[in-house]
C-alpha positions in Angstrom: 0.0 0.0 0.0 1.3 3.4 -0.9 -0.4 5.0 2.1 -0.8 3.3 5.4 -2.8 4.2 8.5 -2.2 3.0 12.1 -4.2 4.2 15.1 -3.2 3.9 18.7 -4.6 5.8 21.8 -6.7 8.0 19.5 -3.8 9.1 17.4 -3.5 8.1 13.8 -0.2 7.9 11.9 -0.7 8.2 8.2 2.5 7.2 6.3 3.5 7.8 2.7 4.9 4.4 1.9 7.1 4.5 -1.2 10.5 4.7 0.5 12.3 3.5 -2.7 11.0 6.6 -4.4 11.4 8.9 -1.4 7.6 8.8 -1.2 7.1 10.6 -4.5 3.4 10.9 -5.1 1.9 8.5 -7.5 -1.6 8.7 -8.9 -2.6 5.9 -6.5 -1.4 8.2 -3.6 -3.6 11.0 -4.9 -6.5 8.7 -4.4 -5.3 7.0 -1.2 -4.6 10.2 0.8 -8.2 11.6 0.6 -9.6 8.1 1.2 -7.5 7.8 4.3 -8.7 11.2 5.5 -12.3 10.3 4.8 -12.0 7.1 6.8 -10.4 8.9 9.7 -13.3 11.4 9.7 -15.6 8.5 10.5 -13.3 7.0 13.2 -14.7 7.3 16.7 -12.4 8.6 19.4 -9.8 10.1 16.9 -8.0 13.0 18.6 -5.0 13.8 16.2 -3.3 12.7 13.1 0.5 12.5 12.3 1.5 12.6 8.7 4.9 11.2 7.9 7.0 9.4 5.2 8.7 6.0 5.3 12.4 5.6 5.0 13.6 9.0 6.3 12.0 11.2 3.7 8.7 13.0 3.8 7.9 13.3 0.1 10.1 14.1 -3.0 7.1 15.6 -4.9 5.2 14.4 -7.8 6.5 11.1 -9.2 8.5 11.9 -12.4 6.7 9.1 -14.3 3.3 10.7 -13.5 4.5 14.0 -14.7 5.8 12.5 -18.0 2.5 10.7 -18.5 0.6 14.1 -18.5 2.0 14.8 -22.0 0.0 12.0 -23.5 -3.3 12.9 -21.8 -3.4 16.6 -21.5 -7.2 16.8 -22.1 -7.9 14.3 -19.3 -5.6 16.2 -16.9 -7.1 19.6 -17.8 -10.6 18.0 -17.2 -9.5 16.8 -13.8 -8.2 20.4 -13.0 -11.6 21.8 -14.0 -13.7 19.4 -11.9 -14.0 20.5 -8.3 -15.8 18.5 -5.6 -18.4 19.9 -3.2 -15.6 21.5 -1.2 -14.2 23.2 -4.2 -11.1 21.0 -4.6 -10.1 19.1 -7.7 -8.4 15.7 -8.0 -4.9 17.1 -7.5 -5.9 19.4 -4.6 -7.9 16.9 -2.5 -4.9 15.0 -1.1 -3.8 18.3 0.6 -7.1 20.2 1.2 -8.9 17.3 2.8 -6.9 17.6 6.0 -8.2 21.1 6.7 -11.7 19.7 7.0 -10.8 17.0 9.4 -12.0 17.9 12.9 -8.7 17.0 14.7 -5.2 18.5 14.5 -3.0 17.2 11.7 0.8 17.3 12.3 3.3 16.7 9.6 6.6 15.2 10.7 9.0 16.4 8.0 12.5 15.1 7.3 14.8 14.3 4.4 13.1 15.9 1.4 9.8 17.8 1.2 9.5 19.0 -2.3 6.8 20.2 -4.7 3.6 18.2 -4.0 5.2 17.0 -0.8 5.7 20.5 0.5 2.2 21.4 -0.4 1.0 18.3 1.5 3.0 19.4 4.5 1.5 22.9 4.2 -2.0 21.3 4.3 -1.3 20.1 7.8 -2.1 22.2 10.9 1.5 21.9 12.2 4.9 21.1 10.7 7.7 19.6 12.8 10.8 19.9 10.6 14.3 18.4 10.8 17.0 21.1 10.6 18.6 19.3 7.7 15.4 19.0 5.6 15.3 20.2 2.0 12.0 22.0 1.4 10.8 23.7 -1.8 7.8 24.6 -3.9 9.5 23.4 -7.1 6.7 23.7 -9.7 8.4 26.7 -11.3 11.2 24.4 -12.4 8.6 22.6 -14.6 7.0 25.8 -15.9 4.0 25.4 -13.6 2.5 26.9 -10.4 1.9 25.2 -7.1 -1.8 24.3 -7.4 -2.6 21.9 -4.5 -4.1 24.4 -2.1 -1.3 26.9 -1.5 -3.8 29.7 -1.8 -5.5 28.3 1.3 -2.3 27.5 3.3 0.4 30.1 2.6 -1.6 33.2 3.4 -1.9 31.9 7.0 1.9 31.5 7.2 3.8 34.1 5.4 3.8 37.5 3.6 2.7 37.7 0.0 6.1 38.9 -1.3 7.9 36.1 0.5 5.4 33.5 -1.0 5.9 34.9 -4.5 9.7 34.7 -4.1 9.9 31.1 -2.9 7.4 30.0 -5.6 8.9 31.9 -8.5 12.5 30.8 -7.7 11.7 27.2 -6.5 14.2 28.0 -3.7 15.3 24.9 -1.7 15.3 25.7 2.0 16.8 23.9 5.0 14.8 23.8 8.2 16.2 27.0 9.7 15.2 29.0 6.7 11.8 27.4 6.5 11.3 28.3 10.2 12.3 31.9 9.5 9.7 32.1 6.7 7.0 30.7 9.1 6.7 27.4 7.1 7.8 25.3 10.1 6.1 25.2 13.4 9.1 23.8 15.2 12.5 22.3 14.5 13.4 18.9 15.9 16.1 16.3 15.5 13.4 13.7 15.6 10.3 15.1 13.9 8.2 12.0 14.2 8.8 11.6 18.0 8.0 15.3 18.5 4.9 15.1 16.4 3.6 12.2 18.4 4.3 14.1 21.6 2.5 17.1 20.3 -0.4 14.9 19.2 -0.6 13.4 22.7 -0.6 16.9 24.3 -3.4 18.1 22.0 -5.4 15.0 22.8 -5.7 16.1 26.4 -7.7 19.2 25.4 -11.4 19.3 24.9 -12.2 17.8 21.5 -14.9 20.4 20.8 -12.6 23.3 21.7 -9.8 21.9 19.5 -12.2 21.3 16.5 -13.8 24.7 17.0 -10.4 26.4 17.0 -9.3 24.6 13.9 -12.5 25.5 12.1 -12.2 29.1 13.2 -8.8 29.5 11.7 -9.5 27.5 8.5 -12.6 29.6 7.7 -11.3 33.0 8.8 -7.8 33.0 7.5 -6.6 32.6 3.9 -8.3 32.7 0.6 -10.9 30.0 1.2 -12.3 27.5 -1.4 -12.9 30.1 -4.0 -9.1 30.5 -4.5 -8.8 26.8 -5.4 -10.6 27.5 -8.7 -8.0 30.2 -9.5 -5.2 27.7 -9.0 -6.9 25.2 -11.3 -7.6 27.9 -14.0 -4.0 29.1 -14.0 -2.6 25.6 -14.1 -4.9 24.6 -17.0 -3.5 27.4 -19.1 0.1 26.5 -18.3 0.2 22.7 -18.6 1.2 21.6 -22.0 2.0 25.1 -23.2 5.2 25.6 -25.3 7.0 27.3 -22.4 6.0 24.6 -19.9 7.2 21.9 -22.2 10.5 23.7 -22.7 10.8 24.0 -18.9 10.4 20.3 -18.6 12.9 19.5 -21.4 15.5 21.9 -20.1 15.2 20.5 -16.6 15.5 16.9 -17.8 18.4 17.7 -20.1 20.1 19.8 -17.4 20.5 22.9 -19.6 19.3 26.5 -19.5 15.7 26.9 -20.8 15.0 28.9 -23.9 11.5 30.4 -23.6 9.6 32.1 -26.4 
């Protein structure tokens, strides 16, 4: 299974389970993560969730094979971008945005690499416990694209607009200390998973109604809301498969400077 869920003492650990690929996101994972979230939403006695990756990495981003497959089915991909669910999220946004609607705290334990889709997933959590030596980046600009998995809902709660534009436009790779300075990490820890579990246990001692209410308060009062998800999808639909985007991919694959029109 590419995503596993274990529950003990009211705390669920959801693990990205492709260690041989540094947990790069496959199409199966795009379906498995929302499914795991939906199942947890129906789990009695759940008090917190820890998101982690197997094998010492959080997530290396979108699996390269998936990205390459987009070229042969652009119409299908664009249709998926244009089909939001009742919450306003499309197929590619749901693995990230689903966690905001879960009525318990979600804590990402981040180590190794946390790139592209992986960083967007981490940003979808309520808290991020980050190893100092992590490599974090919103890397979509390297492929001629934009981050489109819910950053309009997550980043406005964490950082200034100018900083957000800078890290997205440059695809800057950040260690933990820099991520902390930008507000993208909640805490730094040499053992993110252990610290995330400790935090989950601490939050589990609080009133479930108060915790759920606080989470809903912040989710609905901060950020761009679900309307912004449609803007992400519209912009990405215009970019994906365009000449400049294809050139960005080819230049990146061939390790050469891009030549844009």
